N, C-alpha and C positions, 0 to 999 in steps of 0.2 A: 458296573453298568455304564454303558456309553451314553453320555449326555447329548441330547438333541442340540444341533447347532442352531444358533439364532439366525433367522433369515433376514438379511438386510437387502432392501431394494433401493437402489439409487435411481431416482427419476431425473434424467437429463445427463448429458455428457459435458462437453466444454471443459474449461479449466476446473471449475468447482467439482463436477461429477468425477472427473478422473483423478483429481487430488484425493477426494474421499476414497475412491477405489484403491488407489496406490497405497495410501497409508494404512487403511483398514486391512488390506490384504497382507501388508508387511507385518503389522503389529499384532493383529488379532485374527489373522486368517484361519488358524487352526480351530478356532471356536465359532467361526461365522460361515454362513453360506451366503455369498455376496453376488447379487445380480445387478447389472447396470442396464437400464433401458434408455435408448436414445434413438432419434430419427435423423438420418443424414439429410432429410428434406428440410429440417428446421435449422436455420443458421444460429450461430452464437454471436454475442457481442464481439468478443475476441480482439479488442484493441488494447487491453491492459498490458502494457509492455514494460512497466517500471515497478520495481519492488523495493522493499526495505530490508535491513540486515537480518530480521528474524527469520527470513526464508532459509537461511543457512542452517539454523538449528533444526528446522522442520525437515530439510533435506537429509540431515544426519539421521533422523528417525526413519527415513525411507531408504537409507543406505545408498544415497546418490553419490556417484563419483563426479566431482565438480567438472573436471576437464571434459569428460564424456558428455555431461549435461550441456555444457557450453557449446561444444562442437555441434551437438544435435539440434539445439534451439537457436543457434546464431547469436548467443548471448554476449554481452559486453559487461564490464565491471562498472559499478555506479558508486560514487562517493558522496552524492548529495544532489540537491536541486538548486539551480541558479534562478532566482526570482528577479525578473527584469521588468521594471516599470510599475511595480506594485505599490510603491509609496507615491512616487511622482514618475512621469514618463521617462525621465533621464536616470533614475536610480536603479541600482543593482546590488544584490547581496546573495550569498550562498547559504542555504541551510544544509550543513554537512552532517554526516553521521558520526563525527568525532566529538570528543570532549574538548571543551575550550579551556585552556590554561590549567591551573592546579588550584584546588580548593582546600579549605581547612575545615575542621569540625565546627568552627564558630561562624564561618561565612563562606559562600561560594566565590569563585574567581571574579565574578563581575564587580564585587565590592572593591577588590584590589584594582581592577581595571578602571573603574569609575574614579577612584582616587588618583590613579596615575594620569588619567585624562584631565582631571581637574588641575593637576600639578604640571601638565605639559610634558609628561615623560612616557606616555602610552601611545602605541600605534593603534591602527584599526583593530577591532576585536578579532577579526579573522586571522591576524598575524600570529595568534597564539594557538591555532588549531591545525594539527598535522594533516588531517583528512581534507580540510578546506584548502589548505595551501597546495596539497597534492592535486586536488581537483583543478585549481586555477592553473597549475603548471602542466596539467594533463599528463601526470606521472602516476605509475601504479606498479605494485608488485605484491604478490601474496606468497605465503610459504612459512616454514617454521621460524625464519628470522625476520619476517615482516609483520609487525603488529599494526594492522590497519583494519578499520571497521568498514565493511562494504556490503553492497547488495548487487543486484544484477538488472540490466535491461535485457529483455528476452522477447522472442517471437511467441505470442500467446497461442497461435494455432499449432506451431511446432511443439510447444510445451505440452499441450493437451495430447498430441499424438505420441510424444515421448512417454508421458504418464500412462497412456493407454497400452502401449507396448509392454511396459513393465508389469502392469496389472494383468494383462492377458497371459503373459509368460508365467505368471504366478498362479494361474488357474482361474481367474475371474471369468464369469459368464456374462457376455454382452448380448443383448437382444435388440435387434433392429425393429423399430416400430413407433408409431405415433400413439400417444395416450388418448384414448377416446372417452374413458370413464374411470372414475375413482370409486370403488366399492367400499362401503363402510358397514361396520357392525351396527345393527339397528338398536342394540341395547346400550352400548357404551360409546358409540360414535367413533371408535377407532377404525383406521383404514385397514381393510382386509386384503385388498388386491388392486392392482392396476389392470384395467382391461384395454387392450390395444385395438386399433381400428380393424385388425384382421380377426378379432374375436379372441385372441390369445389372452389368458388370464395369468398374471404374475402375482402370486401370493407372497406375503411377508409378515414379519413380526415388527420390524422397524423400517420406516420409510424416510429417505433423505430427499428433500425437495431441492433439486439443483436445476429447476426449469426456468431460471432467469426471471425477468420482470413479469412474466406470465403468472408465476407462483401458483401453478395448477393444483398443488396439494394444499399448502398452508393457507393460501388465499381463496381460491375457487371452491375447493372441496370442504375445507374446515372453517372457512369464513373468518379467519383471524384478520382483524382490522389493521389499518396502516396509519401511522402518525406522520403527517407531512411536515417537512422542515423547509418548505419552499419560501416562507417569509424570511428566513435567515440566509438561505442559500438558494437564490432564485435562478441560478444557472440550471437549465433543464434540457439542453440539447448540445450535441457535439457533432462535428463533421470531421471525418478522419480519412487520411490518405497515406499510402506508402510511397516513398521516393527513393531514387538511386542515391547512393552515397557520393559525396563530393569531396571528401577529405578524410583525414584520420578521425577515428571515433573518440569523442571526448568522454571522460569517465563521470559524467553528470548529465542529468536531465535539465533541459531549459524550459522554464515556465514563463512565458512572455505575456504580460498584461496588454489588453486592448480595451477600447472604450466600453465594451459590453461583456467582458469576461477575460479569457486568457487562451493562449495556445501552447501546445507542447511540441517539443522536438526531442526524440529519443533515438540515439544512434545504436544500431545493431551491426553485426559483422557483415551482413549481406545487403542491408538497406537501412533506411531511416523511417521511423514512425512519426507521423505528424498529425496533429489534430487541433481543432479550434472549438473551445467550450464557450457557450454563450447563453444569455437569457433571451428567450424568444420575444419578450416584451420590449427588448431594446435593440434587437437585430433580427432581420428576416433570414429565412433559410437561404434564399438566393444570395443575399449579401454575405452571409457566412461562408458559403461555398466559394464565391469569388474572392473573398478576402484570404481564405486559406490558400487557394491556388496562387494568389499573388504574393504570398509570403514564403513559399517553399523554395529551397535552394536547388534541388536536383529534379530530374525528370520524374513525373508522376508515373507510377507503375500500375496503378489501378484507378478506377473512377472513384472519387470521394464518396463515402457512405455516410448517411445521416443516422444518428442515434438519438432517440428521444428517451429521457429518463426523468425520474422523480426522486428527489432527495428526501430521505426519511427512513423509517424502520417499521417492521411488523411489530404489533403490540406484544407478540410472543414469538420467539424464535423456535420454541419447542411447544407443540400442542399435541396432546394425546401421544400417539406413537409416530409422530412426524416431526422431523427437525429440518429447518430451512437453512440453506447456506447461500452465501453470495447475494446476488440480486434478488433472489426470492425472499430473503430475510431483511433486506434493507440496503441502502446505498448512500454513502457519503461521498460526494463528488470526487473525481479522480486526482485532485490537486496534490496530495501527499502520498500517493501510491499505496494506499492502505487496503485495497480490495483483496489481494491475495493473502495478506496478513490476517484479515478477519476470517477468511475461510479456514486458515490454518489454526488459529486460536479456537475457533468453534469446534473443529475436529479434535483438537487436543482435549478440550473440555469434555466432549462426548466420549472419547476413549477413557478418560479418567473416571467417568461416571456411567459407564456403559450399562444399559438395563438388561443384564443377562437374566435376572429373575423377574422381569416384568417392569412396568412403568411405576415409578415412585413419584407421587406428587411433590414430595419435599425436594427430591433431586431435580425435578423439572423446574420448580420454582427457583431454586438456586441457580440453575443454568440460565434461566431467563433473566434473572437479576444481574448476573455477571455480563451477559451479552448486552443488556440495555446500558449498563454503566460504561462498558468499554466503548460502545458506539457513541454514546453521548459525549464522552471525553474527547474522542477523535473529532466529532462534530464541532466542539468548541474550538479545537485547535485550527480547524479549517476556517471557521467563521473569523477567527482572529486575523487571518491574512487579508480578508476583505474589509473588515471593520476599521482597522487602523490604516487609513490611507489619506493622502492629501491631493488626490486627483480631482479634476473639476467636472468630469462628465456626469450626466444624470445617473447612470448606473452606479458609479462609485460614490456619488453624493448620497444616494439612497443607502448604500451599505455603511457608510460612515455615520449617518444620522439615525439608523434604525436601533431599536432596543434589542440587545443581545441577551442570551440566557443568563440568569443570575450567577450561575457557576462561572461563566466567563467574565462577567462584570467584576466579580470578586478577585479573580486572578489579575485582571488588568489593573485594578485599583491597588492591589498589593505590590505589584511591580512599579507602578507609577509613583507610589508614595515612598517605598522603601527599598526598591531594587531586589525584592525577594521573588524567587521563582521556585517551584517545587514539582516533584513527580509523586502523585498520589498512588496508592497501591494498585488501582486499576488503570493507571495511565500507561499508554503505549509510549508517549514521547517523554524523553528525559529532560532534566533541567537544562542541559546545553541546547536542546532543540527549542524549548520555550524562549531561552535567552537569545538565540540567534534570530528568531522570528520577531520577538517583541522589539529588539533593538533594530533589526533590519527594516521593520515597518515604521520606524521613526519614533518610537516611544523611549525617551530618555528620562530616567527616574529623577524625581526632585531631590531625593536624598539617598544615601547608602550607609552601610555599616562603617563605623569609624575604626575597625580593627586595623586597616591598612595604615592608619596614622601612627600606629605603634612603631612603624619602620621609618627611619629618616628617609627623606625624599631620594637621596643618592642610593640608598639601599633598595628602595622600591624600584628605582630606575634600573639598577643592575639586575634585580630579580626578573623584571619584565624583559630586559634585554637578553638575559640568559635563556629564558623560555623561547623567545623568538629565534635565537641562534640555534637552539636544539631542533626546533621545527624546521628551520631553513636547511640545516645540515641533513636531517633525515629525508627531506624532500629531494635534495640534490642527489642523494644516493639511490633514488629510484629510477628505473628506466622509463621511457615514454610509454604511455598506456597502450598505444597501438602496437608498438614493438613487442611489449610483453604479451599482449593478447595473441599476436601472430605466433609467437613461440609456444605459448601455453596451450593453445587450441590446435596445434599441429597434430595431424594424425600420427599415432605411434607407429614406429617401424615394425614391419611384420617379423614374427618370430623366425629365426633361422631354421632351415630344414635340416633334419638330422638323418 
């Protein structure tokens, strides 16, 4: 007997909708009947142009050819984020995607580094990280012989179109139209159909809400509440603009602090993405607009666009037969480029627990618990950047003096007292990430593990020196990022005619 396919309706396009379409079509397409509903008349936020390394694993699930993807989306390689002015206006550090130094079972590398620093034989922490030094030197290569941890900068609009083309080629049905009404089962409250403004009715078994901040399904129709994190993360607006490139593309994002927030600079192959994030209580929209245009390097290619957002999460990511993704489910400001990652992990969890036999309350509860924990841990990591600062402006004083979540208070205390950092089971960010940001934001521990004292100072100095020499040698062997990018993304030669 042929089993009826589960009808999946994706509400909304953009990056979230088309990511869902692409991976579900690729992985479960034979068992699903997938329809995506979107309106060309409704714009998307579409400024998220920076990613983290987990995107590469997700691309493997979708069978993405990296060079083709990069050519199509104008992508460049990314090794981390340079934080400029976050501790004090003159300070700078890089949060790279690499491991720092070498650790042992008894203690992580920072304990050796802190002992070496105390003995006067250690260089800056970044000297012992391959990816960080490659970023500083603007060098990059990938391939079988290049062990480097990286992500991408990409054009969000091109990326959505790339995913759409893949999905439609695999047979996905796309329907153009604006959602006018969400119909629900009067008995159980489940969504039964989306009704478009032309009267067309799209029925389904499972609905994915990818309607952005509007949250038409999870919020408007199902009434799932929103937990606001604005007290911890008061930035609530961004103004963004695209500019012409003025030089080689660096393999890192720049996050440059200003007196009411920060601004980004993201180099692509064909242009540069720029934006200014700010708290409206500390900077007006007009001032933000003028400040962004005054800070860009190249010619503005479009008129700057204003984005209003609210930081927080839906109390449930999955309610009934509706699962919310991206901005519909929550938003933790763009600082560490986690938006695409959260879409991808949400989709991965959904595929692992797909409700072929109907909705299971236990499965839904587990999904919601995992989503909440993941988002809260990312939230804490973002708050950390703002909280540990020594700037004098009112915005930054507020962030330094505010009470932070207990989960973050405990992490900061643990590192401040004993130099210990950790990655919990639901943590996205690894020990090296916590280490780079904690130290980068100026928190020097009061003590550290004494295991490094088992080594004579000369031996410790040699070990640290050898580590640095290995990093320096590996970086010197890499080509310049722009040169590698030009070669890697070159159109392949046409097949010879026979």
